N, C-alpha and C positions, 0 to 999 in steps of 0.2 A: 540508480543512486544507492548509496548504503545508508545505514542508520545515522552516522555522523553528519552526512550531507543533508538528510532529512531534518535532523535537529537544528542545523544551521539555517536551513530554509524556513523552519518554523519560527526561529528567532527573528528573522528578517520579516516574515509575514505579519507577526504580531507586533512588530516594532519595539521589541525589548531585547536586551542583550544579556539575559540571564537564564540559566537553566531552571531557576525557580519559576520564572514566568512561563517557560515551556511546560514544566511539570504541571503548573496550575491549569494551563490551557488544555492539557491532555487528561487532567484528572488523576494524576499519579503523584507519588512522592518525589521530592527532589533527589532522594537517594536512588530512585529508579533511573532517572536521567543520568546521574553520576555513574551508575553501574554500566549504562550503555557506553558512556565515554571512556571510563577507566578500564573496564574489563572486556571491552569489545563485544558487549551484548547486542542483541537485536530486539526490536520491538515485537511484542506479542501481536497476534493478528488483530485483536480488538483495539489495541492502542494504535497500530498501523492504520486502521480504518478511521480513527479519530484524527490522526495526523493528516490523512488524505482529505478529510472533510475541511479541515482548516486551510490546507494548501490549495483546495479547489481541484483536486485530482480524483480520478476514479479510484475507489478503494482497492479494486483488484490489482491495479498496478503496484501500489505500495506493498500490499500483502505478498505479491509475487516477488518483489524485490527482497523482502525479508526472508522468504523461503530460499531464494538463491543465495543470500548472504549466510544463512544457517547451514547450507550444504557442507557436508564433511569431506566429500571427494569431488574432484574436478568433473567427473562424469555426471554426478548429481547436479552440480552447479550449472553445467552445460544444458541439462534437461530443463531446469527452471528458467534459464536464459531463453531457450527456444520457446517455451510456453509464454514467457513475457513478450517476446517478439511477435508471436502469433496473436496474442491477445491485443497487442497494440495495433496490429493491422486490422483486426475485426472491430475494434472500438469505434472508429468513425462511422462504419456502416451501421452499427447498432444504434448509434445516436441519431442517425438519419432515418431509421426505420427500415433499413435494407438488410438483406442477408437472411439466412435461414432461421436465426434466433428470433426474428420478428414475425415469422409466418404464423398465422392462426391455424389451429387445428380445426378440421371440419366439425360441425355440430352433429351430434348423434341424436337421431329422433328417439323420443321416449314414448312409451305406450301409455 
């Protein structure tokens, strides 16, 4: 998704049809939301994480979407898209406690 799609999803989620309500939910100024809409800006990572929390999404997915959208070149955008796709594949395993990211390191004996 892109910034505008996330903003529209936020409106739907909070049950309000104004950028003012979205700005208030995200803890930003209305002018920030207007800037996203009018100047094609993208959410900063911290705001993207707040949006993810409201939408019930993993924050990494929204942050990766913002990095992909910020990309200046097609090759850079493609890399972010690949990272997003890989993260999306790993996410269900991480939630179920499977995969290498959930393995515990062995305890080291201390003297």
